[in-house]
N, CA, C and O of each residue as an XYZ file, in Angstrom:
512
protein
N       5.070     -5.462    -17.986
C       4.809     -5.430    -16.562
C       3.363     -4.962    -16.382
O       2.941     -4.006    -17.033
N       2.611     -5.613    -15.520
C       1.211     -5.248    -15.330
C       1.084     -4.217    -14.207
O       2.029     -3.975    -13.456
N      -0.103     -3.619    -14.111
C      -0.356     -2.583    -13.107
C      -0.141     -3.107    -11.692
O       0.415     -2.407    -10.846
N      -0.580     -4.336    -11.434
C      -0.427     -4.897    -10.080
C       1.041     -5.020     -9.703
O       1.423     -4.672     -8.586
N       1.866     -5.510    -10.615
C       3.296     -5.659    -10.339
C       3.947     -4.304    -10.115
O       4.695     -4.112     -9.156
N       3.655     -3.365    -11.008
C       4.274     -2.045    -10.917
C       3.861     -1.329     -9.634
O       4.693     -0.713     -8.967
N       2.578     -1.409     -9.290
C       2.089     -0.737     -8.088
C       2.707     -1.326     -6.829
O       3.159     -0.596     -5.946
N       2.722     -2.648     -6.754
C       3.301     -3.299     -5.583
C       4.793     -2.973     -5.448
O       5.271     -2.704     -4.346
N       5.513     -2.996     -6.545
C       6.945     -2.674     -6.506
C       7.171     -1.225     -6.081
O       8.068     -0.943     -5.287
N       6.363     -0.307     -6.607
C       6.524      1.109     -6.265
C       6.204      1.377     -4.795
O       6.921      2.122     -4.127
N       5.123      0.768     -4.291
C       4.758      0.975     -2.891
C       5.835      0.393     -1.971
O       6.189      1.003     -0.962
N       6.348     -0.777     -2.319
C       7.398     -1.398     -1.504
C       8.660     -0.531     -1.496
O       9.270     -0.332     -0.445
N       9.047     -0.020     -2.652
C      10.252      0.811     -2.726
C      10.047      2.156     -2.037
O      10.942      2.628     -1.336
N       8.889      2.777     -2.222
C       8.605      4.071     -1.600
C       8.657      3.965     -0.085
O       9.158      4.866      0.587
N       8.142      2.867      0.456
C       8.086      2.665      1.901
C       9.304      1.938      2.447
O       9.412      1.732      3.656
N      10.226      1.547      1.568
C      11.420      0.788      1.953
C      11.027     -0.449      2.756
O      11.548     -0.704      3.842
N      10.100     -1.199      2.194
C       9.598     -2.432      2.798
C       9.877     -3.590      1.872
O      10.149     -3.413      0.685
N       9.804     -4.785      2.440
C       9.920     -5.985      1.621
C       8.609     -6.160      0.866
O       7.543     -5.832      1.387
N       8.683     -6.675     -0.356
C       7.466     -6.863     -1.149
C       6.511     -7.830     -0.464
O       5.298     -7.727     -0.641
N       7.044     -8.773      0.320
C       6.203     -9.726      1.028
C       5.316     -9.059      2.062
O       4.180     -9.486      2.273
N       5.824     -8.011      2.715
C       5.019     -7.294      3.705
C       3.876     -6.547      3.024
O       2.721     -6.644      3.437
N       4.211     -5.810      1.990
C       3.210     -5.002      1.297
C       2.185     -5.889      0.601
O       1.005     -5.542      0.538
N       2.624     -7.025      0.081
C       1.712     -7.900     -0.656
C       0.666     -8.551      0.242
O      -0.310     -9.112     -0.255
N       0.856     -8.484      1.549
C      -0.105     -9.078      2.477
C      -1.193     -8.106      2.913
O      -2.022     -8.440      3.760
N      -1.196     -6.903      2.336
C      -2.232     -5.941      2.687
C      -3.597     -6.491      2.272
O      -3.793     -6.876      1.120
N      -4.524     -6.524      3.202
C      -5.866     -7.039      2.959
C      -6.748     -5.957      2.342
O      -6.561     -4.766      2.588
N      -7.704     -6.392      1.543
C      -8.657     -5.466      0.946
C      -9.402     -4.717      2.047
O      -9.615     -3.509      1.944
N      -9.793     -5.427      3.092
C     -10.536     -4.788      4.188
C      -9.691     -3.729      4.899
O     -10.212     -2.690      5.305
N      -8.399     -3.986      5.048
C      -7.508     -3.014      5.689
C      -7.415     -1.754      4.837
O      -7.470     -0.637      5.352
N      -7.272     -1.948      3.521
C      -7.198     -0.810      2.599
C      -8.497     -0.004      2.632
O      -8.467      1.221      2.753
N      -9.635     -0.690      2.525
C     -10.921      0.007      2.494
C     -11.208      0.724      3.808
O     -11.765      1.822      3.809
N     -10.834      0.116      4.912
C     -11.025      0.758      6.216
C     -10.190      2.032      6.319
O     -10.673      3.052      6.810
N      -8.958      1.980      5.865
C      -8.084      3.156      5.916
C      -8.616      4.264      5.005
O      -8.496      5.444      5.336
N      -9.199      3.900      3.870
C      -9.724      4.904      2.944
C     -11.008      5.535      3.482
O     -11.320      6.678      3.149
N     -11.747      4.810      4.301
C     -13.020      5.331      4.811
C     -12.849      6.219      6.043
O     -13.750      6.985      6.384
N     -11.708      6.122      6.706
C     -11.473      6.946      7.901
C     -11.243      8.390      7.492
O     -10.578      8.673      6.495
N     -11.802      9.292      8.274
C     -11.515     10.704      8.030
C     -10.180     11.035      8.689
O      -9.821     10.476      9.726
N      -9.470     11.941      8.071
C      -8.163     12.315      8.605
C      -8.334     13.299      9.758
O      -9.029     14.304      9.610
N      -7.710     13.024     10.905
C      -7.827     13.960     12.027
C      -6.976     15.198     11.769
O      -5.755     15.112     11.630
N      -7.637     16.348     11.707
C      -6.893     17.578     11.451
C      -6.877     18.501     12.659
O      -6.093     19.449     12.694
N      -7.723     18.247     13.645
C      -7.781     19.155     14.774
C      -7.371     18.494     16.089
O      -7.622     19.044     17.161
N      -6.754     17.341     16.016
C      -6.354     16.649     17.236
C      -5.148     17.331     17.886
O      -4.450     18.125     17.255
N      -4.925     17.010     19.140
C      -3.764     17.555     19.848
C      -2.464     17.160     19.156
O      -1.530     17.955     19.057
N      -2.422     15.926     18.681
C      -1.218     15.453     17.998
C      -0.948     16.281     16.746
O       0.188     16.674     16.484
N      -1.988     16.538     15.988
C      -1.835     17.303     14.752
C      -1.380     18.738     15.056
O      -0.599     19.317     14.300
N      -1.859     19.293     16.138
C      -1.498     20.669     16.495
C      -0.017     20.796     16.836
O       0.548     21.880     16.693
N       0.625     19.716     17.285
C       2.028     19.772     17.676
C       2.982     19.380     16.550
O       4.196     19.341     16.748
N       2.448     19.098     15.399
C       3.305     18.750     14.263
C       3.836     20.013     13.600
O       3.211     21.072     13.647
N       5.006     19.875     12.981
C       5.551     21.017     12.247
C       4.799     21.148     10.912
O       4.019     20.271     10.540
N       5.042     22.231     10.218
C       4.329     22.519      8.966
C       4.555     21.435      7.912
O       3.625     21.066      7.196
N       5.769     20.930      7.815
C       6.072     19.869      6.846
C       5.256     18.615      7.154
O       4.704     17.995      6.246
N       5.180     18.243      8.427
C       4.414     17.055      8.810
C       2.924     17.238      8.526
O       2.260     16.302      8.081
N       2.398     18.432      8.778
C       0.976     18.687      8.498
C       0.702     18.601      6.999
O      -0.336     18.085      6.583
N       1.625     19.103      6.197
C       1.472     19.025      4.745
C       1.519     17.578      4.275
O       0.722     17.170      3.430
N       2.459     16.797      4.822
C       2.546     15.384      4.446
C       1.292     14.619      4.840
O       0.855     13.726      4.115
N       0.717     14.958      5.972
C      -0.523     14.297      6.414
C      -1.666     14.540      5.435
O      -2.578     13.721      5.323
N      -1.616     15.657      4.732
C      -2.664     15.977      3.765
C      -2.518     15.181      2.468
O      -3.512     14.894      1.801
N      -1.290     14.825      2.110
C      -1.071     14.184      0.816
C      -0.771     12.687      0.901
O      -0.821     11.993     -0.115
N      -0.462     12.181      2.092
C      -0.170     10.762      2.253
C      -1.219     10.103      3.141
O      -1.727     10.713      4.082
N      -1.532      8.861      2.831
C      -2.449      8.073      3.648
C      -1.657      6.952      4.295
O      -0.886      6.260      3.630
N      -1.850      6.779      5.590
C      -1.133      5.736      6.337
C      -2.050      4.535      6.530
O      -3.195      4.666      6.963
N      -1.521      3.371      6.201
C      -2.219      2.112      6.415
C      -1.313      1.264      7.293
O      -0.106      1.196      7.063
N      -1.888      0.624      8.289
C      -1.107     -0.244      9.171
C      -1.466     -1.694      8.870
O      -2.631     -2.088      8.918
N      -0.435     -2.480      8.559
C      -0.645     -3.897      8.271
C       0.179     -4.726      9.257
O       1.176     -4.241      9.793
N      -0.228     -5.965      9.497
C       0.550     -6.804     10.410
C       1.862     -7.235      9.756
O       1.890     -7.626      8.589
N       2.939     -7.158     10.525
C       4.241     -7.574     10.034
C       4.711     -8.827     10.747
O       3.908     -9.588     11.287
N       6.004     -9.032     10.744
C       6.581    -10.191     11.426
C       6.375    -10.087     12.927
O       6.402     -9.000     13.502
N       6.171    -11.233     13.544
C       6.041    -11.350     15.001
C       4.971    -10.433     15.585
O       5.098     -9.976     16.721
N       3.919    -10.161     14.816
C       2.821     -9.353     15.317
C       3.069     -7.856     15.356
O       2.237     -7.110     15.873
N       4.192     -7.400     14.824
C       4.475     -5.967     14.798
C       3.593     -5.276     13.760
O       3.188     -5.887     12.770
N       3.303     -4.011     13.993
C       2.535     -3.214     13.048
C       3.507     -2.571     12.060
O       4.513     -1.983     12.459
N       3.199     -2.686     10.769
C       4.028     -2.109      9.715
C       3.245     -0.972      9.064
O       2.200     -1.213      8.459
N       3.736      0.262      9.178
C       3.038      1.372      8.520
C       3.383      1.423      7.028
O       4.539      1.262      6.637
N       2.371      1.647      6.221
C       2.551      1.803      4.781
C       1.960      3.155      4.398
O       0.810      3.449      4.725
N       2.743      3.974      3.710
C       2.270      5.281      3.250
C       1.901      5.186      1.777
O       2.644      4.631      0.969
N       0.746      5.735      1.446
C       0.281      5.721      0.064
C       0.104      7.147     -0.433
O      -0.483      7.986      0.251
N       0.615      7.412     -1.620
C       0.374      8.691     -2.275
C      -0.961      8.600     -3.013
O      -1.555      7.525     -3.092
N      -1.428      9.712     -3.548
C      -2.668      9.707     -4.335
C      -2.532      8.782     -5.549
O      -3.482      8.093     -5.920
N      -1.353      8.774     -6.158
C      -1.105      7.914     -7.319
C      -1.235      6.435     -6.938
O      -1.833      5.651     -7.675
N      -0.680      6.064     -5.804
C      -0.773      4.672     -5.349
C      -2.224      4.295     -5.044
O      -2.679      3.211     -5.406
N      -2.953      5.207     -4.369
C      -4.350      4.925     -4.042
C      -5.173      4.739     -5.313
O      -6.018      3.848     -5.390
N      -4.922      5.582     -6.300
C      -5.652      5.458     -7.568
C      -5.366      4.113     -8.227
O      -6.281      3.455     -8.722
N      -4.110      3.706     -8.234
C      -3.736      2.419     -8.849
C      -4.400      1.249     -8.121
O      -4.898      0.326     -8.767
N      -4.414      1.275     -6.793
C      -5.051      0.193     -6.022
C      -6.556      0.203     -6.266
O      -7.167     -0.858     -6.386
N      -7.161      1.388     -6.340
C      -8.590      1.471     -6.630
C      -8.917      0.869     -7.995
O      -9.914      0.163     -8.146
N      -8.074      1.149     -8.983
C      -8.275      0.577    -10.325
C      -8.155     -0.944    -10.266
O      -8.962     -1.654    -10.867
N      -7.163     -1.441     -9.553
C      -7.004     -2.892     -9.415
C      -8.233     -3.539     -8.790
O      -8.702     -4.576     -9.261
N      -8.751     -2.931     -7.734
C      -9.918     -3.492     -7.061
C     -11.167     -3.404     -7.931
O     -12.003     -4.306     -7.917
N     -11.290     -2.318     -8.686
C     -12.443     -2.173     -9.587
C     -12.393     -3.218    -10.705
O     -13.397     -3.867    -10.998
N     -11.238     -3.375    -11.320
C     -11.090     -4.348    -12.414
C     -11.288     -5.765    -11.904
O     -11.813     -6.626    -12.610
N     -10.869     -5.991    -10.696
C     -11.032     -7.311    -10.077
C     -12.511     -7.674     -9.979
O     -12.907     -8.798    -10.287
N     -13.325     -6.706     -9.545
C     -14.774     -6.947     -9.467
C     -15.366     -7.142    -10.856
O     -16.249     -7.979    -11.042
N     -14.889     -6.377    -11.831
C     -15.421     -6.454    -13.195
C     -15.211     -7.825    -13.827
O     -16.008     -8.243    -14.667
N     -14.160     -8.524    -13.442
C     -13.898     -9.850    -14.022
C     -14.433    -10.970    -13.138
O     -14.164    -12.146    -13.388
N     -15.184    -10.608    -12.114
C     -15.851    -11.620    -11.302
C     -15.077    -12.137    -10.110
O     -15.461    -13.145     -9.517
N     -13.999    -11.472     -9.747
C     -13.254    -11.866     -8.553
C     -13.733    -10.978     -7.421
O     -13.401     -9.794     -7.362
N     -14.509    -11.553     -6.532
C     -15.074    -10.771     -5.431
C     -14.221    -10.955     -4.186
O     -13.954    -12.074     -3.749
N     -13.809     -9.843     -3.637
C     -12.939     -9.865     -2.460
C     -13.770    -10.041     -1.204
O     -14.887     -9.533     -1.100
N     -13.208    -10.765     -0.259
C     -13.789    -10.782      1.072
C     -12.763    -10.165      2.005
O     -11.689     -9.759      1.564
N     -13.080    -10.089      3.287
C     -12.185     -9.379      4.201
C     -10.829    -10.043      4.355
O      -9.900     -9.426      4.877
N     -10.691    -11.296      3.910
C      -9.416    -11.994      4.023
C      -8.605    -11.938      2.733
O      -7.471    -12.416      2.699
N      -9.165    -11.366      1.677
C      -8.460    -11.308      0.397
C      -7.344    -10.281      0.453
O      -7.485     -9.218      1.058
N      -6.239    -10.616     -0.182
C      -5.160     -9.653     -0.308
C      -5.380     -8.809     -1.545
O      -5.996     -9.271     -2.506
N      -4.891     -7.587     -1.539
C      -5.060     -6.695     -2.682
C      -4.412     -7.288     -3.923
O      -4.971     -7.199     -5.016
N      -3.231     -7.897     -3.766
C      -2.501     -8.405     -4.919
C      -2.553     -9.918     -5.051
O      -1.903    -10.464     -5.942
N      -3.282    -10.606     -4.221
C      -3.206    -12.069     -4.181
C      -3.637    -12.738     -5.477
O      -3.274    -13.888     -5.722
N      -4.383    -12.062     -6.289
C      -4.899    -12.685     -7.505
C      -3.991    -12.499     -8.710
O      -4.187    -13.159     -9.731
N      -3.003    -11.618     -8.617
C      -2.262    -11.331     -9.838
C      -0.752    -11.246     -9.705
O      -0.060    -11.199    -10.722
N      -0.223    -11.225     -8.513
C       1.201    -10.941     -8.373
C       1.855    -11.866     -7.361
O       1.318    -12.114     -6.281
N       3.012    -12.366     -7.729
C       3.825    -13.124     -6.782
C       5.049    -12.288     -6.455
O       5.454    -11.425     -7.234
N       5.633    -12.554     -5.295
C       6.805    -11.777     -4.876
C       7.942    -11.881     -5.878
O       8.660    -10.906     -6.098
N       8.117    -13.050     -6.490
C       9.206    -13.196     -7.457
C       8.998    -12.274     -8.656
O       9.967    -11.772     -9.224
N       7.738    -12.046     -9.045
C       7.455    -11.131    -10.147
C       7.787     -9.697     -9.759
O       8.337     -8.939    -10.558
N       7.450     -9.335     -8.534
C       7.741     -7.985     -8.057
C       9.246     -7.774     -7.958
O       9.756     -6.723     -8.348
N       9.956     -8.768     -7.440
C      11.411     -8.660     -7.356
C      12.022     -8.511     -8.749
O      12.956     -7.731     -8.935
N      11.504     -9.251     -9.723
C      12.005     -9.131    -11.096
C      11.720     -7.744    -11.653
O      12.559     -7.155    -12.334
N      10.519     -7.221    -11.358
C      10.161     -5.882    -11.825
C      11.057     -4.831    -11.192
O      11.464     -3.884    -11.864
N      11.372     -4.982     -9.908
C      12.223     -3.996     -9.248
C      13.654     -4.050     -9.782
O      14.320     -3.020     -9.877
N      14.127     -5.251    -10.132
C      15.475     -5.372    -10.714
C      15.521     -4.707    -12.087
O      16.531     -4.110    -12.461
N      14.408     -4.814    -12.845
C      14.323     -4.154    -14.149
C      14.472     -2.646    -13.986
O      15.060     -1.973    -14.833
N      13.932     -2.128    -12.889
C      14.019     -0.687    -12.614
C      15.352     -0.290    -11.999
O      15.584      0.890    -11.736
N      16.232     -1.263    -11.765
C      17.544     -0.963    -11.216
C      17.605     -0.987     -9.699
O      18.527     -0.428     -9.104
N      16.637     -1.627     -9.074
C      16.609     -1.698     -7.610
C      16.595     -3.157     -7.223
O      15.577     -3.827     -7.396
N      17.737     -3.689     -6.683
C      17.802     -5.129     -6.449
C      17.327     -5.614     -5.102
O      16.965     -6.785     -4.992
N      17.304     -4.811     -4.091
C      16.924     -5.323     -2.774
C      15.844     -4.434     -2.181
O      16.131     -3.341     -1.693
N      14.602     -4.903     -2.225
C      13.509     -4.127     -1.644
C      13.693     -4.052     -0.138
O      13.994     -5.048      0.520
N      13.507     -2.864      0.387
C      13.588     -2.663      1.828
C      14.984     -2.536      2.373
O      15.152     -2.423      3.588
N      16.011     -2.550      1.518
C      17.396     -2.441      2.001
C      18.068     -1.236      1.400
O      19.236     -0.974      1.685
């Protein structure tokens, strides 16, 4: 199993999403989310409980388009972010240059591969 397959399967399972939703994450969406500073002093943050404030420190939220124009939130741990960063770095090293319409996994992973990888791990239905 390659890094792209494993990462996509893990992110889909962690977020309880279909692999098709997660696989449509654009490079530009990922990079934009990574470049934003996390709001720590906003009114919203002040009204969160301690657990929520702690989670905000360790998880990154990315919003991607879902079915019928709905926004689908995707949470990434530090481990997931590192894996995606490695994928994007290796992609550039082999001469695959991403543009704003490129998907993070579009060059290496198909949904059927991710589904097979998740079944190997004992999880047959992503998002269910």
